[in-house]
C-alpha positions as CSV (number, residue, x, y, z in Angstrom):
1,M,-57.0,-40.7,27.7
2,E,-53.2,-41.0,27.4
3,D,-51.1,-43.2,29.7
4,T,-48.7,-41.4,31.8
5,T,-45.1,-41.4,30.7
6,W,-42.0,-39.3,31.4
7,P,-40.9,-37.4,29.4
8,G,-44.1,-37.1,27.3
9,T,-47.6,-36.3,28.4
10,V,-47.5,-34.8,31.9
11,Y,-50.4,-34.1,34.3
12,G,-48.5,-32.2,37.1
13,S,-48.3,-28.4,37.1
14,L,-45.1,-28.0,39.2
15,L,-42.6,-29.3,36.6
16,S,-39.8,-27.0,37.7
17,L,-39.7,-28.8,41.1
18,Y,-39.3,-32.2,39.3
19,Q,-35.6,-31.6,39.0
20,E,-35.2,-32.7,42.7
21,L,-36.7,-36.1,41.9
22,D,-35.2,-39.2,40.1
23,E,-37.1,-40.6,37.1
24,S,-38.8,-43.4,39.0
25,S,-40.2,-40.9,41.6
26,I,-41.4,-38.6,38.9
27,L,-43.3,-41.5,37.3
28,L,-44.9,-42.4,40.6
29,L,-45.8,-38.8,41.3
30,E,-47.4,-38.4,37.9
31,K,-49.4,-41.6,38.5
32,A,-50.6,-40.2,41.9
33,I,-51.7,-37.0,40.1
34,V,-53.5,-38.8,37.4
35,Q,-55.4,-40.9,40.0
36,R,-56.3,-37.8,41.9
37,N,-57.5,-36.0,38.7
38,L,-59.7,-39.1,37.9
39,R,-61.1,-38.8,41.5
40,N,-59.5,-42.2,42.4
41,Y,-58.5,-40.7,45.7
42,L,-57.8,-43.9,47.6
43,E,-55.4,-45.1,44.8
44,S,-53.7,-41.7,44.7
45,L,-53.1,-41.5,48.4
46,A,-51.8,-45.0,48.5
47,I,-49.0,-43.9,46.1
48,F,-48.2,-40.8,48.2
49,D,-48.2,-42.8,51.4
50,A,-45.7,-45.3,49.9
51,F,-43.0,-42.7,49.1
52,P,-40.0,-43.1,51.3
53,T,-39.5,-40.1,53.7
54,S,-36.5,-38.9,51.7
55,I,-38.8,-38.4,48.6
56,A,-42.0,-37.5,50.5
57,V,-40.5,-34.3,51.8
58,K,-39.4,-33.1,48.3
59,A,-41.2,-29.9,47.4
60,A,-43.2,-31.3,44.4
61,V,-44.4,-34.3,46.4
62,V,-45.2,-32.4,49.5
63,L,-47.3,-29.8,47.7
64,E,-49.2,-32.3,45.5
65,H,-49.8,-34.5,48.5
66,T,-51.1,-31.6,50.6
67,W,-53.3,-30.4,47.8
68,T,-54.8,-33.8,47.2
69,L,-55.7,-34.1,50.9
70,F,-56.8,-30.5,51.2
71,A,-59.2,-30.8,48.2
72,Q,-60.7,-33.9,49.9
73,Y,-61.3,-32.2,53.3
74,R,-58.8,-34.5,54.9
75,F,-57.8,-31.6,57.1
76,R,-55.9,-33.4,59.8
77,E,-53.8,-35.4,57.4
78,A,-53.2,-32.4,55.1
79,R,-51.9,-30.4,58.1
80,W,-49.5,-33.1,59.1
81,V,-48.0,-33.5,55.6
82,A,-47.7,-29.7,55.2
83,E,-46.1,-29.0,58.6
84,R,-43.6,-31.8,58.1
85,G,-42.6,-30.4,54.7
86,L,-42.5,-26.8,56.1
87,L,-40.0,-28.0,58.8
88,V,-37.7,-29.5,56.2
89,F,-37.9,-26.4,53.9
90,R,-37.1,-24.0,56.7
91,T,-33.9,-25.9,57.6
92,S,-32.7,-25.9,54.0
93,I,-33.5,-22.5,52.5
94,G,-31.1,-20.4,54.5
95,G,-31.7,-16.7,54.1
96,V,-33.9,-16.8,51.0
97,K,-36.5,-14.1,51.3
98,Y,-39.2,-15.6,49.0
99,H,-39.0,-19.4,48.8
100,G,-41.9,-20.4,46.6
101,P,-42.7,-23.8,48.1
102,T,-42.5,-22.5,51.6
103,I,-44.9,-19.7,50.7
104,L,-47.3,-22.2,49.2
105,L,-47.3,-24.4,52.2
106,Q,-47.9,-21.4,54.5
107,A,-50.9,-20.4,52.4
108,L,-52.3,-24.0,52.5
109,L,-51.8,-24.1,56.2
110,G,-53.6,-20.7,56.5
111,G,-56.5,-22.2,54.6
112,L,-56.5,-25.2,56.9
113,D,-56.6,-22.9,59.9
114,T,-59.7,-21.2,58.6
115,L,-61.5,-24.4,57.6
116,T,-60.8,-26.3,60.8
117,D,-61.2,-23.7,63.6
118,G,-62.2,-20.5,62.0
119,S,-58.9,-18.6,62.6
120,T,-57.9,-16.3,59.9
121,Q,-54.6,-14.6,60.7
122,R,-52.3,-17.0,58.7
123,C,-54.6,-16.7,55.7
124,F,-54.3,-12.9,55.7
125,D,-50.5,-13.1,56.3
126,S,-50.1,-15.4,53.4
127,M,-52.1,-13.2,51.1
128,Q,-50.0,-10.2,52.1
129,E,-46.8,-12.2,51.5
130,I,-47.9,-13.5,48.1
131,Y,-48.8,-9.9,47.1
132,S,-45.5,-8.6,48.2
133,W,-43.7,-11.4,46.3
134,L,-45.6,-11.2,43.0
135,S,-47.2,-7.7,42.6
136,A,-44.4,-6.5,40.4
137,V,-43.9,-9.7,38.3
138,P,-45.0,-9.2,34.6
139,T,-47.7,-11.6,33.4
140,D,-45.3,-13.4,31.0
141,H,-42.7,-14.0,33.7
142,F,-44.7,-16.2,36.1
143,T,-43.2,-19.6,37.0
144,D,-45.3,-22.6,37.7
145,V,-44.8,-22.2,41.5
146,Q,-45.9,-18.6,41.2
147,V,-49.0,-19.7,39.3
148,W,-49.9,-21.9,42.2
149,A,-49.4,-18.8,44.5
150,V,-51.7,-16.7,42.4
151,N,-54.4,-19.4,42.6
152,L,-54.1,-19.5,46.4
153,Y,-54.1,-15.7,46.6
154,Y,-57.5,-15.6,44.9
155,Y,-58.7,-18.9,46.6
156,L,-58.1,-17.9,50.2
157,P,-60.6,-15.0,50.2
158,T,-63.3,-17.5,49.3
159,L,-62.6,-19.2,52.6
160,L,-62.8,-15.9,54.3
161,H,-65.9,-14.8,52.4
162,T,-64.3,-11.6,51.3
163,A,-64.9,-9.9,47.9
164,A,-61.8,-11.0,46.0
165,G,-63.4,-9.6,42.9
166,S,-63.9,-6.1,44.4
167,P,-62.3,-3.2,42.5
168,R,-60.6,-2.4,45.9
169,F,-58.8,-5.7,45.9
170,R,-55.3,-5.5,44.6
171,D,-54.9,-7.7,41.5
172,I,-51.9,-9.9,40.7
173,P,-50.8,-10.0,38.1
174,S,-51.9,-6.4,37.5
175,G,-53.6,-5.7,34.1
176,P,-54.2,-2.6,32.1
177,P,-55.9,0.3,33.9
178,N,-59.7,-0.3,34.2
179,S,-59.4,-3.8,32.8
180,P,-62.7,-5.7,33.3
181,S,-60.8,-9.0,33.7
182,P,-59.3,-10.0,37.1
183,G,-55.6,-10.7,37.1
184,I,-56.1,-14.4,37.3
185,S,-58.0,-14.3,34.0
186,L,-55.1,-12.5,32.3
187,L,-52.7,-15.0,33.6
188,R,-54.8,-18.0,32.6
189,K,-55.0,-16.6,29.0
190,H,-51.3,-16.1,28.9
191,L,-50.7,-19.7,30.0
192,Q,-53.0,-20.9,27.2
193,R,-51.2,-18.9,24.6
194,T,-47.9,-20.4,25.7
195,G,-49.1,-24.0,25.9
196,R,-49.2,-24.3,29.7
197,L,-52.7,-25.8,29.7
198,N,-52.4,-27.8,33.0
199,E,-51.7,-24.6,34.8
200,A,-54.5,-22.8,33.0
201,L,-57.0,-25.6,34.0
202,F,-55.6,-25.4,37.6
203,L,-56.6,-21.7,37.7
204,L,-60.0,-22.1,36.1
205,D,-62.2,-23.0,39.0
206,T,-60.9,-20.2,41.2
207,E,-61.2,-17.8,38.3
208,M,-64.8,-18.7,37.6
209,A,-65.8,-17.8,41.2
210,L,-64.7,-14.2,40.4
211,L,-66.5,-13.7,37.1
212,P,-69.6,-11.6,37.0
213,N,-72.1,-14.0,35.4
214,K,-72.6,-17.5,33.8
215,D,-71.9,-16.2,30.3
216,A,-68.4,-15.0,31.4
217,E,-67.8,-18.4,33.0
218,I,-68.8,-20.3,29.9
219,E,-66.5,-18.0,27.8
220,A,-63.6,-18.8,30.1
221,M,-64.2,-22.6,29.9
222,E,-64.6,-22.5,26.1
223,S,-61.4,-20.5,25.9
224,V,-59.5,-23.3,27.7
225,R,-61.0,-26.0,25.5
226,S,-60.2,-24.1,22.3
227,S,-56.5,-24.1,23.3
228,C,-56.3,-27.9,23.3
229,I,-54.3,-28.1,20.0
230,E,-51.8,-30.8,19.0
231,P,-48.9,-31.2,19.2
232,S,-48.6,-30.8,23.0
233,T,-47.1,-32.6,26.0
234,Q,-50.2,-31.6,28.0
235,P,-53.1,-34.2,28.5
236,L,-55.4,-32.6,25.9
237,G,-58.1,-35.3,26.2
238,Y,-58.2,-35.0,30.0
239,I,-58.4,-31.1,29.8
240,E,-61.1,-31.2,27.2
241,G,-63.1,-33.8,29.2
242,C,-62.8,-31.7,32.4
243,V,-64.0,-28.6,30.7
244,A,-66.9,-30.5,29.1
245,L,-68.0,-31.9,32.5
246,K,-67.8,-28.4,34.1
247,L,-70.0,-27.1,31.3
248,A,-72.4,-30.0,31.6
249,L,-72.8,-29.3,35.3
250,M,-73.4,-25.6,34.7
251,Y,-76.1,-26.4,32.0
252,A,-77.7,-28.8,34.5
253,E,-77.8,-26.1,37.2
254,L,-79.4,-23.8,34.6
255,G,-82.0,-26.4,33.6
256,D,-80.7,-26.7,30.1
257,E,-81.1,-30.4,29.5
258,E,-79.9,-30.2,25.8
259,G,-76.7,-28.4,26.7
260,Y,-76.2,-30.8,29.6
261,R,-76.5,-33.9,27.5
262,E,-74.3,-32.6,24.7
263,E,-71.5,-31.7,27.0
264,M,-71.8,-34.9,29.0
265,F,-71.4,-36.8,25.8
266,N,-68.3,-34.7,24.9
267,G,-66.8,-35.3,28.3
268,A,-67.4,-39.1,28.2
269,G,-65.7,-39.2,24.8
270,A,-62.7,-37.1,25.8
271,L,-62.2,-39.0,29.0
272,S,-62.5,-42.5,27.5
273,I,-59.9,-44.9,29.0
274,P,-58.5,-47.8,27.0
275,R,-59.7,-51.2,28.3
276,N,-56.1,-52.3,28.8
277,S,-55.2,-49.2,30.9
278,E,-54.2,-49.6,34.5
279,F,-56.4,-46.6,35.3
280,S,-60.2,-46.5,35.9
281,S,-62.2,-43.3,36.7
282,N,-64.6,-42.1,39.3
283,L,-64.5,-38.7,37.7
284,L,-67.1,-39.3,35.0
285,R,-69.4,-41.2,37.3
286,T,-69.3,-38.6,40.1
287,D,-69.8,-35.7,37.8
288,T,-72.6,-37.4,35.9
289,W,-74.4,-38.3,39.1
290,L,-74.0,-34.7,40.5
291,A,-75.2,-33.1,37.2
292,R,-78.3,-35.3,37.2
293,L,-79.2,-34.2,40.7
294,E,-78.7,-30.6,39.8
295,L,-80.8,-31.0,36.7
296,A,-83.6,-32.5,38.8
297,R,-83.3,-29.6,41.2
298,A,-83.4,-27.0,38.3
299,G,-86.6,-28.7,37.1
300,G,-88.3,-28.3,40.5
301,E,-88.6,-32.0,41.1
302,G,-86.3,-32.5,44.1
303,P,-84.0,-34.4,44.0
304,G,-84.8,-35.0,47.7
305,A,-82.9,-36.2,50.8
306,E,-82.9,-39.8,49.8
307,A,-81.2,-39.1,46.4
308,W,-78.6,-36.9,48.0
309,E,-77.9,-39.5,50.7
310,G,-77.4,-42.2,48.1
311,F,-74.9,-39.9,46.4
312,A,-73.1,-39.5,49.7
313,D,-73.0,-43.3,50.2
314,Y,-71.3,-43.6,46.8
315,A,-68.8,-40.9,47.6
316,A,-67.9,-42.4,51.0
317,K,-67.2,-45.8,49.3
318,V,-64.7,-44.2,46.9
319,G,-63.1,-42.0,49.5
320,D,-64.4,-38.7,48.0
321,Y,-65.1,-37.0,51.3
322,R,-65.6,-33.5,49.9
323,I,-68.5,-34.8,47.7
324,E,-69.8,-36.8,50.7
325,A,-69.9,-33.7,52.8
326,K,-71.6,-31.8,50.0
327,A,-74.2,-34.5,49.4
328,L,-75.0,-34.8,53.2
329,T,-75.3,-31.0,53.5
330,E,-77.7,-31.0,50.5
331,A,-79.7,-33.9,52.1
332,L,-80.0,-32.1,55.4
333,E,-81.0,-28.8,53.7
334,S,-83.7,-30.6,51.7
335,M,-85.2,-31.8,55.0
336,I,-85.3,-28.3,56.6
337,S,-85.8,-25.9,53.7
338,P,-89.2,-24.0,53.8
339,D,-89.3,-24.5,50.0
340,S,-89.0,-28.3,50.2
341,E,-92.1,-30.3,49.8
342,E,-90.6,-33.2,51.7
343,A,-89.5,-31.1,54.7
344,E,-92.9,-31.5,56.5
345,D,-92.8,-35.3,56.1
346,V,-89.3,-35.8,57.5
347,S,-89.1,-37.2,61.0
348,P,-86.9,-35.4,63.5
349,E,-85.1,-38.7,64.0
350,N,-84.1,-38.9,60.3
351,R,-83.1,-35.3,60.2
352,E,-80.9,-35.9,63.3
353,R,-79.4,-39.0,61.8
354,I,-78.1,-37.1,58.7
355,R,-76.9,-34.2,60.9
356,K,-75.0,-36.7,63.1
357,R,-73.4,-38.4,60.1
358,L,-72.2,-35.0,58.8
359,D,-70.9,-34.1,62.3
360,E,-69.0,-37.4,62.5
361,L,-67.6,-37.0,59.1
362,Y,-66.1,-33.6,59.8
363,S,-64.9,-34.6,63.2
364,R,-63.1,-37.6,61.7
365,L,-61.5,-35.4,59.1
366,G,-60.2,-32.9,61.6
367,R,-62.7,-30.0,61.4
368,S,-63.9,-28.6,64.7
369,F,-65.5,-25.4,63.5
370,H,-68.3,-26.8,61.4
371,R,-70.7,-28.0,64.1
372,S,-71.9,-24.6,65.4
373,V,-72.2,-23.3,61.8
374,T,-74.2,-26.4,60.7
375,R,-76.7,-25.9,63.6
376,R,-77.0,-22.2,63.0
377,R,-77.9,-22.8,59.3
378,V,-80.5,-25.4,60.4
379,N,-82.1,-23.2,62.9
380,D,-82.1,-20.2,60.6
381,K,-83.9,-22.3,57.9
382,R,-86.4,-23.7,60.3
383,T,-87.4,-20.2,61.5
384,G,-87.5,-18.9,57.9
385,H,-84.7,-16.4,58.4
386,H,-81.9,-18.3,56.7
387,Q,-79.6,-16.3,54.5
388,K,-77.2,-18.1,52.2
389,E,-74.1,-17.0,53.9
390,E,-72.3,-20.3,54.6
391,S,-71.6,-23.1,52.2
392,L,-70.2,-26.2,54.0
393,S,-69.8,-27.9,50.6
394,R,-67.3,-25.3,49.5
395,G,-65.7,-24.7,52.9
396,V,-66.7,-21.0,53.2
397,V,-66.2,-19.6,56.6
398,M,-67.9,-16.5,57.9
399,Y,-65.0,-15.1,59.9
400,G,-63.0,-12.0,59.1
401,Q,-60.5,-9.6,60.5
402,Q,-61.3,-6.3,58.7
403,S,-58.2,-4.5,59.8
404,A,-56.0,-7.2,58.3
405,L,-58.2,-7.2,55.1
406,R,-57.8,-3.5,54.7
407,S,-54.0,-4.0,54.5
408,L,-54.6,-5.9,51.3
409,Q,-56.7,-3.1,49.8
410,T,-55.8,0.2,48.3
């Protein structure tokens, strides 16, 4: 994996905003992004926290900092960083109608509203604003800031649990009539063709949630990997490694042990870090651990609450709170699922201990909405009427304002 230099190999995807920064700040920002991408979240956030205020409120730093916190479920901290940045932006943009960084922060704050207290209005308002801003922009004219906006436009509905992939949902960028591909897929392919691979990878996870089946998801991932061709200023080894790990996890979920092992080997090779590098990586270890748990589940052998809790302990140690929340949720569900062999043997005290730990985690991170949802899922499962309508590990919220949603539909 390449060391970060500037100019040269770059890991950020908001390069147009780097013009506000001096060279030393760019180097530090790139280092923070690399650490985040390697799941070294404590190291990444230490860099962001060390920026002087004059640099911390620059658009590229605010957005990358907020996204790093947002992705880790550090909701309270993410809101503080975003609101401080938004205040600075609003005092400096004058009468600009569509100021990209401001729109992105508003969208992130809308997502935080939904994740923390279940309110949805700012999410819907942001989706409407992004559509108004970008609906007429041709695919080959999207800037890096607008690519971020497209990603959020498709990501926010997953928090609202609405059908972003529905034919009634208005696509951006718009494709040919009756195109089977969502607009985000068309944009990702354009970015690949033009060598903007960091941005293509950035869109990939959101895109895959909209695709109709696993075959389409695999095709999208392979497409990104096949675009990793030298020469390039993009971190090709990192991109290839990330795609391989995503494929390994998918094959594990499908119970395909051969595919899992092949792609895990590919990922480990692509993400190899020189011994003398200042960087280490939690990415490979975390994804390997998760894939093994999923493979065991696909084989019908568990993995069981104890295994998931051990994964949660590791995630807590390295500051990966999203994974900790996922692992604790899986541990709790394995204790209450009617299909789990160990559910009958779990003591109420042990079940309550895991639930309490999950509650305390979310409360510490600034989420007040999760508790009633967690208990509803537990009660539904224990009575045998659970429907898979809420995923705490992905932050999906079952709230909606249908009148606002209809304004986004044709």
